[in-house]
C-alpha positions in Angstrom: 28.4 20.1 -30.3 25.1 20.3 -32.1 22.0 19.1 -30.3 19.9 17.0 -32.7 16.7 15.1 -32.3 18.6 11.8 -32.6 20.5 12.7 -29.4 17.3 13.5 -27.6 15.8 10.1 -28.2 18.7 8.2 -26.7 18.6 4.6 -25.9 15.5 2.5 -25.5 14.2 2.5 -21.9 12.6 -0.8 -20.9 9.4 0.3 -19.1 8.7 3.5 -21.2 5.9 2.4 -23.5 3.2 4.6 -25.1 -0.2 3.8 -23.7 -2.0 4.8 -26.9 0.1 3.0 -29.7 2.2 0.6 -27.6 5.4 1.7 -29.1 8.7 1.6 -27.1 10.6 3.4 -29.9 10.9 7.2 -30.1 9.8 8.0 -26.6 11.2 11.3 -25.4 11.1 13.3 -22.1 8.5 16.1 -22.3 8.6 18.1 -19.1 7.2 17.3 -15.6 3.9 17.4 -13.9 3.1 19.8 -11.0 3.7 16.8 -8.7 7.2 16.4 -10.1 6.8 13.2 -12.1 8.3 12.9 -15.6 6.1 13.4 -18.6 6.9 11.6 -21.9 6.0 12.2 -25.5 5.6 9.5 -28.1 7.1 10.8 -31.4 5.0 8.3 -33.4 1.5 9.1 -32.3 2.0 12.4 -30.4 0.6 11.1 -27.1 1.8 12.8 -23.9 1.7 10.5 -20.9 3.2 10.1 -17.4 5.4 7.0 -17.0 5.0 6.4 -13.3 2.3 8.7 -11.9 2.4 9.3 -8.2 -0.6 8.0 -6.2 -2.1 10.1 -3.5 -3.9 7.2 -1.9 -3.2 6.4 1.7 -2.0 2.9 2.5 -4.7 0.4 3.6 -3.1 0.0 7.1 -3.6 3.7 7.7 -7.2 3.5 6.7 -7.9 0.6 9.0 -6.2 2.3 11.9 -8.1 5.5 11.3 -11.4 3.7 11.1 -10.7 1.7 14.3 -9.8 5.0 16.1 -13.0 6.6 14.9 -15.1 3.6 16.0 -13.3 3.6 19.4 -14.7 7.1 20.1 -12.3 9.6 18.6 -14.1 12.2 16.5 -13.5 12.5 12.7 -11.5 15.7 13.2 -9.5 14.1 16.0 -8.6 11.1 13.8 -7.6 13.5 11.0 -5.3 15.4 13.4 -3.8 12.2 14.7 -2.9 10.8 11.3 -2.1 14.2 9.7 -4.9 14.2 7.1 -8.1 15.9 6.4 -11.1 14.8 8.4 -13.0 14.6 5.2 -10.9 11.6 4.2 -11.9 9.8 7.4 -15.6 10.6 6.8 -15.4 9.4 3.2 -13.8 6.1 4.3 -16.5 5.6 6.9 -19.2 6.1 4.3 -17.5 3.9 1.8 -16.8 1.0 4.2 -20.3 1.2 5.8 -19.0 -0.5 9.0 -17.2 -3.4 7.4 -14.1 -2.8 9.6 -13.7 -4.6 12.9 -14.9 -2.0 15.4 -13.0 -3.5 18.3 -10.1 -1.3 19.6 -8.0 -4.2 20.8 -4.9 -3.4 18.6 -4.8 0.4 19.1 
């Protein structure tokens, strides 16, 4: 069986839409990112994009728990070890929030 470009295009996939031209036609798979997510290529405008990129952001609940642990007396490195993350993340969250988290440790 011959492999042609028409076979590669396949059927129209609902959520696959080019962010540059907005076309849903002629969208083909074009490899993967280092994180393992699918890359796509728009055959109309030549734009390569990731359909559903992975986020590396921690959930808000984890941030709140980490900040409460920090304000209850655990060091930044200790909080990082407890939650399995870098202590730099914890310190950046502290700088960003500027003390806007409830500092009471009632729920820990």
